[in-house]
C-alpha positions in Angstrom: 18.2 72.7 10.9 18.1 69.8 8.5 20.2 71.8 6.0 23.2 72.0 7.7 22.8 68.4 9.9 22.6 67.3 6.0 25.7 69.3 5.0 27.1 67.9 8.6 26.4 64.2 7.6 27.9 64.5 4.2 31.2 66.1 5.5 31.7 62.9 7.6 30.7 61.2 5.2 34.0 62.3 2.8 36.0 62.6 6.1 35.5 58.5 6.9 35.8 58.1 3.2 39.2 59.6 2.8 40.5 58.0 5.8 40.6 54.5 5.3 43.2 54.1 8.7 41.3 54.6 11.6 43.5 55.2 14.5 41.5 53.8 17.9 41.7 56.7 20.7 45.4 57.0 22.2 46.8 55.8 18.7 47.0 52.5 20.6 45.6 50.1 17.8 44.4 50.5 13.9 42.4 49.0 11.1 43.0 49.8 7.7 40.1 49.1 5.9 41.4 47.9 2.0 45.3 47.5 2.6 47.2 48.5 -1.2 50.4 46.4 -1.4 52.3 47.6 -4.3 54.9 44.9 -5.4 57.9 45.7 -7.8 58.0 42.8 -9.2 56.1 40.0 -11.5 54.4 37.4 -9.7 56.7 34.1 -8.5 59.7 36.0 -7.0 60.8 36.9 -3.1 59.1 40.2 -3.2 55.8 38.5 -4.6 55.9 35.7 -1.6 56.7 39.4 0.9 54.1 41.0 -0.3 51.2 38.6 0.0 52.2 36.8 3.0 52.4 40.1 5.1 49.3 41.3 3.4 47.5 37.7 4.2 49.1 38.3 8.0 47.5 41.5 8.3 44.3 40.3 7.2 44.6 37.2 10.0 45.8 39.7 12.6 42.8 41.8 12.2 45.2 44.9 11.7 43.5 45.0 8.1 39.9 44.2 6.5 40.6 43.6 3.1 44.1 43.6 0.9 44.9 44.2 -2.7 47.9 43.4 -4.6 49.8 45.2 -7.6 52.8 44.0 -9.3 54.9 46.0 -10.9 58.1 44.6 -12.5 61.1 45.8 -14.3 64.5 47.5 -12.8 64.8 46.1 -9.6 61.4 47.2 -8.1 61.8 51.2 -9.5 59.6 50.9 -11.3 56.4 50.2 -9.0 58.3 52.2 -6.4 57.8 55.0 -8.9 54.3 54.6 -9.7 53.5 54.1 -5.7 55.5 57.7 -5.1 53.7 59.1 -7.6 49.8 57.8 -7.4 49.6 57.2 -3.5 50.9 60.7 -1.7 49.2 60.7 1.4 47.7 56.9 1.3 48.1 55.9 4.6 46.6 52.4 3.9 49.4 51.5 1.3 52.9 49.5 1.2 55.4 49.0 -0.8 57.8 46.0 -0.4 61.4 46.6 -0.6 64.4 45.0 0.3 68.4 44.9 -1.1 67.4 44.1 -4.6 65.6 47.4 -4.7 68.6 49.5 -2.7 71.0 48.1 -4.9 69.1 48.8 -8.4 68.8 52.2 -6.8 72.4 52.5 -6.7 72.8 51.1 -10.2 70.6 52.8 -12.2 69.8 56.7 -10.1 66.5 57.0 -11.1 64.7 60.4 -10.0 62.6 58.3 -7.6 64.0 56.6 -4.7 63.2 55.2 -1.3 64.1 58.9 0.3 60.4 59.7 -1.4 58.8 57.4 0.6 58.0 56.3 4.3 59.9 53.7 6.1 58.0 51.4 7.7 59.6 48.0 8.7 62.1 45.6 7.6 60.8 42.3 8.4 63.2 39.4 7.5 66.6 38.1 6.1 67.3 35.4 3.0 69.7 33.5 2.0 71.1 33.3 -1.1 71.2 30.0 -2.9 73.0 28.9 -6.3 71.1 25.9 -8.6 71.5 24.3 -11.4 68.5 22.0 -13.4 68.8 18.3 -12.5 69.9 17.4 -15.7 73.3 19.7 -15.8 76.4 17.7 -15.9 77.7 20.3 -13.6 77.6 18.6 -10.1 78.8 20.9 -7.5 80.3 24.3 -6.6 83.8 23.3 -7.5 82.7 22.2 -11.1 81.1 25.5 -11.8 83.7 27.8 -10.5 86.4 25.8 -12.6 84.4 26.6 -15.6 83.8 30.0 -14.7 87.6 30.3 -13.8 88.3 28.6 -17.3 86.6 30.9 -19.5 83.8 33.7 -17.5 81.8 34.3 -20.5 80.7 31.3 -21.0 79.3 30.2 -17.8 75.9 32.7 -17.4 74.1 33.7 -14.0 70.4 33.9 -14.2 69.0 36.1 -11.0 67.3 39.2 -10.2 67.9 42.8 -11.7 70.9 44.2 -12.9 72.7 45.5 -9.6 70.3 43.1 -7.4 71.9 41.1 -4.3 72.3 38.1 -6.9 74.1 40.4 -9.1 76.4 41.4 -6.0 76.9 37.7 -5.2 78.3 37.1 -8.4 80.8 39.6 -8.0 82.0 38.6 -4.3 82.1 34.9 -6.1 84.5 36.2 -9.2 86.1 38.2 -6.8 86.9 35.3 -4.0 88.5 33.4 -7.3 90.1 36.1 -9.1 87.9 36.5 -12.2 87.3 39.9 -13.3 84.0 40.7 -12.0 83.4 42.5 -15.0 83.6 39.4 -17.3 80.3 38.1 -16.0 77.6 36.7 -18.3 75.1 38.3 -16.2 71.4 37.4 -17.0 68.8 39.6 -15.3 65.1 38.6 -15.0 62.2 41.1 -14.2 60.7 38.0 -11.7 61.1 34.7 -9.6 58.9 32.9 -11.9 60.9 34.2 -15.2 64.0 33.0 -13.8 62.8 30.2 -12.6 61.4 28.8 -16.3 64.8 29.8 -17.4 67.2 27.7 -15.3 64.9 24.4 -16.0 65.1 24.8 -19.4 68.7 24.8 -19.6 68.5 28.2 -21.0 71.4 29.6 -18.6 74.4 27.7 -16.8 73.3 28.9 -13.3 70.5 30.1 -10.9 71.2 32.5 -8.0 68.4 33.7 -5.9 67.3 33.4 -2.0 66.9 30.0 -0.8 63.2 30.4 -0.3 62.4 31.0 -4.0 64.3 27.1 -5.4 64.3 25.2 -2.0 61.1 23.4 -3.0 62.5 22.5 -6.4 65.7 21.2 -5.2 63.3 19.0 -2.9 61.6 17.6 -5.8 64.6 16.8 -7.7 64.2 19.5 -10.6 66.8 21.7 -9.4 70.2 20.5 -7.8 71.9 23.3 -5.2 75.4 23.6 -5.5 75.8 26.3 -1.8 74.6 28.6 0.0 75.8 32.2 1.2 75.2 32.1 4.7 77.6 31.5 7.7 75.5 28.6 8.8 73.2 25.6 7.8 69.8 25.5 6.0 68.6 22.1 5.8 71.0 20.1 4.3 72.6 22.8 1.6 76.6 23.0 1.7 77.5 26.7 2.3 80.6 28.5 0.1 82.3 29.0 3.3 82.0 25.0 3.6 83.8 24.6 0.0 86.4 26.9 0.5 84.8 29.8 -0.9 84.9 32.9 1.8 81.7 34.8 0.6 78.6 35.7 2.9 75.5 37.7 1.9 72.1 37.9 2.8 68.8 39.6 0.9 66.6 41.6 3.2 63.0 42.6 2.8 60.9 44.9 4.1 57.7 47.5 3.5 57.5 51.6 3.1 54.7 53.7 3.2 53.8 56.2 0.9 54.8 59.8 1.0 53.3 62.7 2.8 51.4 60.7 5.5 51.7 61.9 9.4 54.0 60.5 11.3 51.1 59.5 13.7 50.0 57.6 10.4 53.4 56.1 10.1 53.1 55.3 14.3 49.7 53.2 13.1 50.9 51.3 9.8 54.3 50.4 11.9 52.1 48.6 14.6 49.7 47.0 12.4 52.7 45.8 9.9 54.5 44.5 14.2 51.2 43.1 15.0 51.1 41.2 11.7 54.6 40.1 12.2 53.4 38.2 15.7 50.6 36.0 13.7 51.0 32.5 13.6 50.4 32.3 9.7 53.3 34.9 9.4 55.7 33.0 12.1 55.0 29.6 10.3 56.0 31.5 6.6 59.3 31.7 8.0 60.2 29.1 8.7 58.3 27.5 5.6 60.8 30.2 3.8 64.1 29.7 5.6 63.3 33.8 5.9 65.4 34.7 9.2 63.5 37.4 11.3 65.1 40.6 11.1 62.9 43.5 12.2 63.5 46.7 12.3 61.0 49.9 12.5 60.5 53.7 11.4 63.1 56.2 11.0 66.2 53.2 12.6 64.8 51.5 9.5 64.9 54.2 7.1 68.7 54.9 8.8 69.5 50.9 8.3 68.6 51.3 4.4 70.6 54.5 4.1 73.4 52.6 5.3 72.9 49.7 3.6 72.7 51.9 0.2 75.8 53.0 0.9 77.6 49.8 1.2 75.9 48.2 -1.7 76.5 51.2 -3.7 80.1 50.8 -3.0 80.2 46.8 -3.5 77.9 47.8 -7.3 81.2 50.3 -8.4 84.0 48.0 -6.9 82.8 45.2 -9.2 82.1 47.6 -12.6 77.8 47.6 -11.9 77.7 50.9 -10.4 79.1 54.6 -11.4 
């Protein structure tokens, strides 16, 4: 009897150790022992901000005891996605940050592992895009930039996220809007926001492209000059493209997927945990501070949105000559 009790105790210990996400009675609440967040970009960029801010909010709201983060930059997040899918199958405590950047990279690079191999959890927010130059740049306005671009497209280098990212798509849309052949864009991709920022501040590219949240502090500190933003509405004191006669409007968005192979109950518990984190004051403060617009959509509805977004962005990328 003692041996049987010992075996039962060992079995229970293995069960608890293998199940980091414990769902309370009725599935009404969940707590994660250690949340694992994969960030498919180098430190310092929008994906990194998203993953670490969400992880902190999940701990602060009590849905997770701890959170760990791994940065795996390159190819618009698809390198990190491949690692996530291959190493975290069935892990109900794992998330990967995704967004329009990754969707564009998938459409451009056609990797063997895509978001169809993971489990949709939640779309979180939308991020308006911004164009900036270093404070010492002779370019004073969007008109100055676009005059140079029209005169000699190849002489203007645009520094932003990976090839095929929303940053790249926005430049393509601007080129089309002002009558420049999009295939002549001199686009310089960076694996993370930190690298892009260094290149912009160092004058190694003509102009930088990113979400407002990534460069707003540098603009306000006088290190960069904002030339315009991609929204149809005002943010802070930035002028929109439309206000300056350039009819381009585009938004970034970010969200999270779970690991492949988790059960519907585990997916629901993870969705509930993420949604609860988005209700925490720390998350709401991050939205305000970073000019992130709430854009919550969960589960299969989020999965259907991603499928539609893939088709939309893929069409744009093919039109501007980035994807086939």
